[in-house]
C-alpha positions in Angstrom: 42.9 40.7 -1.6 40.3 41.5 -4.3 39.1 44.5 -2.3 42.4 46.4 -2.2 43.2 45.6 -5.8 39.8 46.8 -7.0 39.8 50.0 -5.0 43.2 51.0 -6.3 42.2 50.4 -9.9 39.0 52.4 -9.3 40.9 55.4 -8.0 43.5 55.6 -10.9 42.0 57.5 -13.9 42.4 55.7 -17.1 42.6 57.6 -20.5 40.5 56.8 -23.5 42.3 53.9 -25.3 41.6 55.4 -28.7 42.5 59.1 -28.2 44.8 58.6 -25.2 44.0 62.2 -24.2 40.5 62.3 -22.8 40.5 61.0 -19.2 36.7 60.6 -18.8 35.8 57.0 -19.7 32.1 56.5 -20.5 31.9 53.5 -22.8 33.3 50.0 -23.4 33.1 48.0 -26.6 31.6 44.6 -26.0 33.5 43.1 -28.9 37.1 44.4 -28.4 36.8 45.5 -24.7 38.2 49.0 -25.6 37.5 51.8 -23.0 36.4 55.0 -24.7 35.3 58.5 -24.2 32.0 59.8 -25.5 33.6 61.4 -28.6 35.5 58.3 -29.7 32.5 56.1 -29.1 30.5 58.2 -31.6 33.1 58.1 -34.4 35.0 54.9 -33.7 32.3 52.2 -33.0 28.7 51.2 -33.7 26.5 52.7 -30.9 24.5 49.4 -30.7 27.6 47.6 -29.3 28.4 50.2 -26.6 27.4 50.4 -22.9 27.6 53.5 -20.7 29.2 52.7 -17.4 29.3 56.3 -16.2 26.8 58.1 -14.0 25.4 54.8 -12.4 24.0 56.4 -9.3 24.3 54.3 -6.1 20.8 53.4 -4.8 22.0 53.6 -1.1 24.2 56.8 -1.4 22.7 59.2 -3.9 25.8 61.4 -4.0 28.0 58.5 -5.1 28.5 56.8 -8.4 28.8 53.0 -8.5 32.4 52.0 -9.4 32.6 48.3 -8.5 30.5 45.1 -8.6 30.2 43.0 -5.4 30.4 39.3 -6.5 29.5 38.1 -3.0 26.2 40.1 -2.9 25.6 40.4 -6.7 25.1 44.1 -6.7 26.8 47.4 -7.8 28.5 49.4 -5.1 30.0 52.9 -4.6 33.2 53.7 -2.6 31.1 54.5 0.5 29.3 51.2 0.2 32.6 49.4 0.0 33.8 50.8 3.3 30.5 50.4 5.1 29.1 47.1 3.9 31.2 45.3 1.3 34.7 45.7 2.9 35.6 42.0 3.1 33.6 40.9 0.0 34.9 39.9 -3.4 34.8 43.0 -5.6 35.5 43.3 -9.3 35.7 46.2 -11.9 32.4 47.0 -13.6 33.9 47.6 -17.0 36.1 44.5 -17.0 35.3 41.5 -14.8 31.8 42.3 -13.6 30.2 43.0 -17.0 31.9 39.9 -18.5 30.9 37.7 -15.6 27.3 38.8 -15.8 27.2 38.3 -19.6 28.7 34.8 -19.1 26.2 34.1 -16.4 23.3 35.2 -18.7 24.7 33.0 -21.5 24.9 30.0 -19.1 21.4 30.6 -17.9 20.1 31.0 -21.4 21.8 27.7 -22.4 20.4 26.0 -19.3 16.9 27.3 -19.8 17.0 26.3 -23.5 18.1 22.8 -22.5 15.3 22.6 -19.9 12.9 23.9 -22.5 14.0 21.2 -25.0 13.8 18.6 -22.2 10.3 19.8 -21.3 9.2 19.5 -24.9 10.5 16.0 -24.9 8.7 15.2 -21.7 5.5 16.6 -23.1 6.0 14.5 -26.2 6.5 11.4 -24.0 3.3 12.3 -22.0 1.3 12.7 -25.2 2.7 9.4 -26.5 1.9 7.7 -23.2 -1.6 9.2 -23.3 -2.1 7.9 -26.9 -0.7 4.5 -26.0 -3.0 4.2 -23.0 -6.0 5.3 -25.0 -5.2 2.6 -27.6 -4.6 0.0 -24.9 -7.8 1.0 -23.1 -9.9 0.6 -26.3 -8.1 -2.7 -27.2 -8.6 -4.0 -23.6 -12.3 -3.2 -23.7 -12.6 -5.0 -27.1 -10.7 -8.0 -25.6 -13.0 -8.1 -22.6 -16.1 -7.9 -24.7 -14.8 -10.6 -27.0 -14.0 -12.7 -24.0 -17.4 -12.0 -22.5 -19.0 -13.3 -25.7 -16.8 -16.4 -25.5 -17.7 -16.9 -21.9 -21.4 -16.4 -22.8 -21.3 -18.9 -25.6 -19.4 -21.4 -23.4 -21.8 -20.8 -20.5 -24.8 -21.4 -22.9 -23.2 -24.5 -24.2 -22.4 -25.7 -20.7 -26.0 -24.9 -19.5 -27.4 -26.9 -22.6 -25.1 -29.8 -21.7 -26.4 -29.7 -18.1 -30.0 -29.6 -19.3 -29.4 -32.5 -21.6 -27.8 -34.4 -18.9 -30.5 -33.7 -16.4 -33.2 -34.6 -18.9 -31.4 -37.9 -19.5 -31.2 -38.5 -15.8 -34.8 -37.6 -15.3 -35.9 -40.1 -17.9 -33.8 -42.9 -16.3 -34.9 -41.9 -12.8 -38.5 -41.7 -13.9 -38.4 -45.2 -15.2 -36.7 -46.4 -12.0 -39.4 -44.7 -10.0 -42.2 -46.4 -12.1 -40.6 -49.8 -11.5 -40.4 -49.2 -7.7 -43.9 -47.8 -7.7 -45.2 -51.0 -9.5 -43.5 -53.1 -6.8 -45.2 -51.1 -4.1 -48.6 -51.4 -5.7 -48.2 -55.1 -6.4 -47.2 -56.0 -2.9 -49.8 -53.6 -1.4 -52.5 -55.6 -3.3 -50.9 -58.8 -2.2 -51.1 -57.8 1.5 -54.7 -56.5 1.0 -55.7 -59.9 -0.3 -54.0 -61.8 2.6 -55.7 -59.6 5.1 -59.1 -60.1 3.5 -58.5 -63.9 3.5 -57.7 -63.8 7.2 -60.9 -61.9 7.9 -63.0 -64.3 5.9 -61.4 -67.3 7.6 -62.1 -65.9 11.0 -65.9 -66.0 10.3 -66.0 -69.2 8.2 -67.9 -72.2 9.6 -66.3 -74.6 7.1 -63.6 -76.4 9.1 -62.1 -78.2 6.2 -61.8 -75.0 4.2 -60.4 -73.2 7.2 -57.4 -75.6 7.4 -56.8 -75.5 3.7 -56.8 -71.7 3.7 -54.5 -71.6 6.8 -52.0 -73.8 5.0 -51.6 -71.0 2.4 -49.9 -68.8 5.1 -47.1 -71.2 5.7 -45.0 -69.4 3.0 -45.9 -65.8 3.2 -44.0 -63.7 0.6 -41.4 -61.4 2.2 -41.7 -57.6 1.5 -39.5 -56.8 -1.5 -36.6 -54.3 -1.1 -37.0 -50.9 -2.7 -34.0 -49.3 -4.5 -34.7 -45.7 -3.6 -31.1 -44.4 -3.9 -30.9 -45.1 -7.6 -34.1 -43.2 -8.0 -32.8 -39.9 -6.6 -32.0 -37.1 -9.1 -28.6 -35.3 -8.9 -28.8 -31.8 -7.5 -27.3 -28.7 -9.2 -25.2 -26.4 -7.0 -25.1 -22.8 -8.5 -21.5 -21.5 -8.7 -19.9 -24.9 -8.5 -18.5 -24.8 -12.1 -16.7 -27.6 -13.8 -14.0 -25.6 -15.6 -13.0 -28.6 -17.7 -16.3 -28.4 -19.5 -15.7 -24.8 -20.4 -12.2 -24.9 -22.0 -11.8 -21.1 -22.4 -13.4 -19.9 -19.2 -11.1 -18.7 -16.5 -13.0 -18.6 -13.3 -10.7 -16.0 -11.6 -12.9 -14.8 -8.8 -14.9 -17.1 -6.5 -17.8 -15.1 -5.1 -17.9 -17.0 -1.9 -14.5 -15.5 -1.0 -15.3 -11.9 -1.7 -15.9 -9.9 1.5 -17.7 -6.5 1.4 -17.1 -3.8 4.0 -18.7 -0.4 4.6 -17.1 2.8 5.7 -19.7 4.4 8.1 -17.4 7.3 9.1 -14.3 8.9 7.8 -11.9 11.3 9.4 -9.4 13.6 7.6 -5.9 13.8 9.2 -3.0 16.1 8.8 -0.7 13.3 7.7 0.3 12.1 4.3 0.0 8.4 5.3 -1.3 6.9 8.5 1.5 4.4 9.2 -0.1 2.9 12.3 -3.1 3.3 14.6 -2.8 2.5 18.3 -5.6 2.8 20.8 -5.0 5.3 23.6 -8.2 5.8 25.5 -11.9 6.2 24.8 -12.2 7.9 21.4 -8.5 8.8 21.4 -5.8 7.3 19.2 -2.1 7.5 18.5 -1.2 7.8 14.8 2.0 8.7 13.0 3.9 8.9 9.8 7.6 8.8 9.0 8.2 11.5 6.4 7.9 14.1 7.8 8.5 12.8 11.3 5.2 13.2 13.3 3.6 11.3 16.1 0.2 12.5 17.0 -2.3 11.9 19.8 -5.7 12.6 18.4 -9.4 12.7 19.3 -12.1 11.7 16.8 -14.4 14.7 16.7 -17.1 14.2 14.1 -17.8 12.7 10.8 -14.8 14.3 9.0 -12.4 15.9 11.4 -10.0 15.2 14.2 -8.4 17.2 17.0 -4.7 16.9 17.6 -4.1 16.7 21.3 -0.3 16.3 21.2 2.3 16.2 18.4 5.9 15.0 18.8 8.2 15.7 15.8 10.3 12.5 16.1 11.0 9.7 13.7 8.7 6.7 14.5 8.6 3.5 12.6 6.3 1.3 14.8 4.5 1.8 18.1 2.7 -0.4 20.6 0.8 0.5 23.8 1.8 -1.3 27.0 -0.7 -2.4 29.6 0.1 0.5 31.9 -0.5 3.0 29.1 3.1 3.7 28.0 3.9 3.9 24.3 6.9 1.8 23.1 8.5 3.1 19.9 10.7 1.6 17.3 12.7 4.4 15.6 14.8 2.0 13.5 17.6 1.8 16.1 18.7 -0.9 18.5 17.1 0.7 21.5 13.3 1.0 21.8 12.1 4.4 22.9 9.4 4.9 25.4 6.8 7.7 25.9 5.6 7.6 29.4 1.9 8.1 30.1 1.0 11.8 30.4 4.5 12.9 29.2 5.5 14.5 25.9 9.2 13.5 25.6 10.8 10.3 24.4 13.5 8.5 26.3 15.4 5.3 26.0 13.6 2.1 27.3 15.2 -0.9 28.9 14.7 -2.9 25.7 18.0 -2.9 23.7 18.6 -5.4 20.9 22.1 -4.6 19.8 23.5 -5.6 17.2 20.1 -5.6 15.5 18.0 -2.7 14.3 14.3 -2.9 15.3 11.7 -2.8 12.6 8.5 -4.2 14.1 7.1 -4.5 17.7 4.0 -6.2 19.2 2.8 -7.2 22.7 0.8 -10.4 22.7 -2.0 -11.6 25.0 0.5 -13.0 27.5 2.1 -9.6 27.8 5.3 -10.6 26.0 7.1 -8.2 23.8 7.7 -9.6 20.3 10.3 -7.7 18.2 11.2 -8.0 14.5 14.7 -6.8 13.6 17.4 -6.8 10.9 21.2 -6.9 11.1 21.8 -4.2 8.5 19.8 -1.0 8.2 20.0 -0.8 4.4 18.8 -4.2 3.2 20.3 -6.0 0.2 17.4 -8.2 -0.8 19.5 -10.2 -3.1 21.1 -11.8 0.0 18.9 -14.4 1.8 18.0 -13.9 5.4 19.1 -11.2 7.7 15.9 -10.9 9.7 15.1 -12.1 13.2 12.1 -12.3 15.5 12.7 -12.1 19.3 10.5 -12.6 22.3 11.3 -10.9 25.6 9.3 -10.5 28.8 8.5 -7.0 30.1 11.6 -7.0 32.2 13.7 -7.2 29.0 14.8 -10.8 29.5 15.0 -13.0 26.3 12.7 -15.9 26.0 12.9 -16.9 22.4 14.7 -16.0 19.2 13.6 -17.1 15.7 16.1 -16.8 12.9 16.6 -20.2 11.2 14.5 -23.2 10.5 15.5 -26.8 11.5 17.2 -27.2 8.1 19.2 -24.0 8.7 17.1 -22.1 6.1 16.6 -18.4 6.9 13.2 -17.7 8.3 13.0 -13.9 7.7 14.3 -11.3 5.4 12.9 -8.0 6.7 10.1 -8.2 9.3 7.8 -5.2 8.9 4.8 -5.8 11.2 3.7 -8.4 13.8 0.5 -9.6 15.4 -0.6 -12.7 17.3 -3.8 -14.6 17.9 -5.4 -16.1 21.0 -4.1 -19.5 20.2 -0.5 -18.2 20.5 0.3 -18.1 16.8 2.5 -15.3 15.6 2.0 -13.6 12.2 4.9 -11.7 10.7 4.8 -9.5 7.6 8.1 -10.2 5.9 9.3 -8.0 3.1 11.5 -9.9 0.6 12.2 -7.4 -2.3 12.9 -3.7 -3.0 9.5 -3.3 -4.6 7.7 -4.2 -1.4 6.9 -7.8 -2.4 6.4 -9.9 0.7 4.7 -12.7 2.5 3.0 -13.5 5.9 4.8 -16.1 8.0 2.8 -17.8 10.7 4.8 -19.3 13.6 3.2 -22.0 15.7 5.2 -22.7 18.8 8.3 -21.3 17.2 7.9 -23.5 14.0 6.7 -22.3 10.7 3.0 -23.4 10.5 2.1 -21.6 7.3 3.3 -19.0 4.8 0.7 -16.9 3.0 1.9 -15.4 -0.3 -1.3 -14.0 -1.6 -4.1 -15.6 -3.7 -4.3 -16.3 -7.4 -7.8 -14.6 -7.5 -6.0 -11.3 -6.7 -2.3 -11.6 -7.1 -0.3 -12.3 -10.3 3.1 -11.5 -11.9 1.9 -8.0 -12.7 0.2 -7.6 -9.3 2.4 -9.4 -6.7 1.4 -9.6 -3.0 2.8 -6.6 -1.2 1.6 -6.8 2.5 2.0 -3.7 4.7 0.3 -4.3 8.0 -1.3 -7.2 9.9 -3.8 -7.1 12.8 -5.7 -9.8 14.7 -9.4 -9.5 15.2 -11.4 -10.1 18.4 -12.7 -13.3 16.7 -9.1 -14.6 16.5 -8.8 -14.1 12.7 -6.1 -12.0 11.0 -6.4 -9.1 8.5 -3.5 -8.3 6.1 -3.5 -5.0 4.2 -2.0 -4.6 0.7 -2.0 -0.9 0.1 -0.5 -1.0 -3.4 -3.2 -3.5 -4.6 -6.0 -1.9 -2.6 -6.8 -5.2 -0.9 -7.5 -6.7 2.5 -6.8 -10.4 3.0 -8.8 -12.2 5.8 -7.0 -15.2 7.2 -8.0 -17.7 10.0 -5.6 -18.2 13.0 -3.8 -20.9 11.1 -3.0 -18.6 8.1 -5.6 -20.0 5.7 -7.5 -17.5 3.5 -11.1 -16.9 4.5 -11.8 -14.2 2.0 -10.6 -10.9 0.5 -11.9 -7.4 -0.1 -11.2 -5.0 -2.9 -11.4 -1.8 -1.0 -11.8 0.4 -4.1 -15.2 -1.1 -4.6 -16.1 0.1 -1.0 -14.7 3.6 -1.6 -11.5 3.1 0.5 -8.3 3.9 -1.3 -4.7 2.8 -0.3 -5.5 0.9 3.0 -2.4 0.7 5.2 -2.7 0.6 9.0 -5.6 -1.1 10.9 -7.1 -1.3 14.3 -9.8 -3.7 15.4 -11.8 -2.2 18.3 -14.5 -4.9 18.6 -16.1 -7.6 16.5 -17.4 -6.2 13.2 -15.6 -2.8 13.8 -12.4 -1.8 12.1 -10.4 1.4 11.7 -8.3 1.7 8.5 -5.6 4.3 8.1 -4.9 5.2 4.5 -2.4 7.0 2.4 -2.8 10.0 0.1 -2.5 9.4 -3.7 0.1 12.1 -4.2 3.4 12.5 -2.4 3.5 15.6 -0.3 -0.3 15.8 0.2 -1.3 15.8 3.8 -4.9 14.7 4.0 -4.8 10.9 4.6 -8.1 9.4 5.9 -9.0 7.2 8.8 -12.1 5.1 8.0 -14.4 3.6 10.6 -15.6 0.4 8.9 -18.4 -2.1 9.4 -17.5 -5.7 8.4 -19.0 -9.1 8.9 -19.2 -9.9 12.6 -17.9 -13.5 12.2 -14.6 -12.1 10.9 
């Protein structure tokens, strides 16, 4: 054992290895490892290369001199310290192993720190390069935008001129047509006036012969001519209805009629890094949670900027849903859903077990049916198609439906992440299809795919793909899909067609994730923090158009 060997060596006096007479060793040469007395050190070696190992007083036992180095504790010890504290530790000689080991340790640390310093300099160079590149790109992009703006302006001016020329041409043609029809009206009006006057004259005439001659003139009365009023109507101009083919270079990327604006009237600061889900609990109380670290909180909204945590459970929670009797069902990414009974603070296994699947999304629809999204393998390989399933069970846990394949045996889902349903019975599933969170929203209508929403070209592109996070139905039976990465809310009707979209950055809401619709026109949005590890995610109380 290292202890016995070390103590024995420490108790045997060694002579100076130069004189071989003096028994008091005080120095060791760092280059040749010779042990020397004080006299030989002065005459035999350069003093700058020597270290004095004698008289190293023990900090714990003042009457003792340190003789060994404890490798386990990393400190010098005296014989008393060995027997009292370091008896079973790994001990080495100060003059030999300990000094060499610490010197090697310092050399290794020096090399490591030098390597880190070099790497840091490289990282700093990369950051400076990136900064310079971004500055250049920023300036170039601004120039390109201004250049395109001028092109659009010139094209718009040209288009407006063409429209004016066209409307002037139409106006001249329509004006001529109106004059023609006006002449018809005036001519026939005069004709009718003359006939009426003739009848009045005949009615008072006493000349019988003339009476019959004049009467004969009414045998062939001219019919009223038709007026062509349709050809006389001028074409209307509808602002915003742009004929892109006339522009050539204009890319009409954003249709103003689809842009929806919302307003955050209140905001609350949480203790979470991301509000993964918001579930109503009772009046002014909510369940919220995040997954890393594992925290499920019952909170009360206090004032404009703060919340009060009423209960916190440190358990992993992926998705939650409130039952009609006030219990909280929880998916913790296992086969068995957990349940938190009302007025309790401990999770237990529920009756809902979906082995061999791992649950990833849960929802209770208007008919009080539990809809569950699940996958076969916990760690998804998105290069393989399918693997996801959506199941419907009643509240007793009995299966009623299972959606996995289409009629052509194509896989319906890859990785269901969130579920909601509308009053017409349609089910909306956020389905993740790639590692980078790209996804889609699948709408099931009576178990058949009715529509698949994959984003909109006004918003999404190759560089900004659709990455849906959460989906929620509104009291007006529409659906809202959050895309946290792109700071966008997509508003769909209950058939999955786009009604409009909102760039939340323009409304001072960053990284929208979870949502809760409390009543028409009222929406709660749970956000994420911009930096990992920061725990001040917001909950926004938002006003939005009532019809949505």
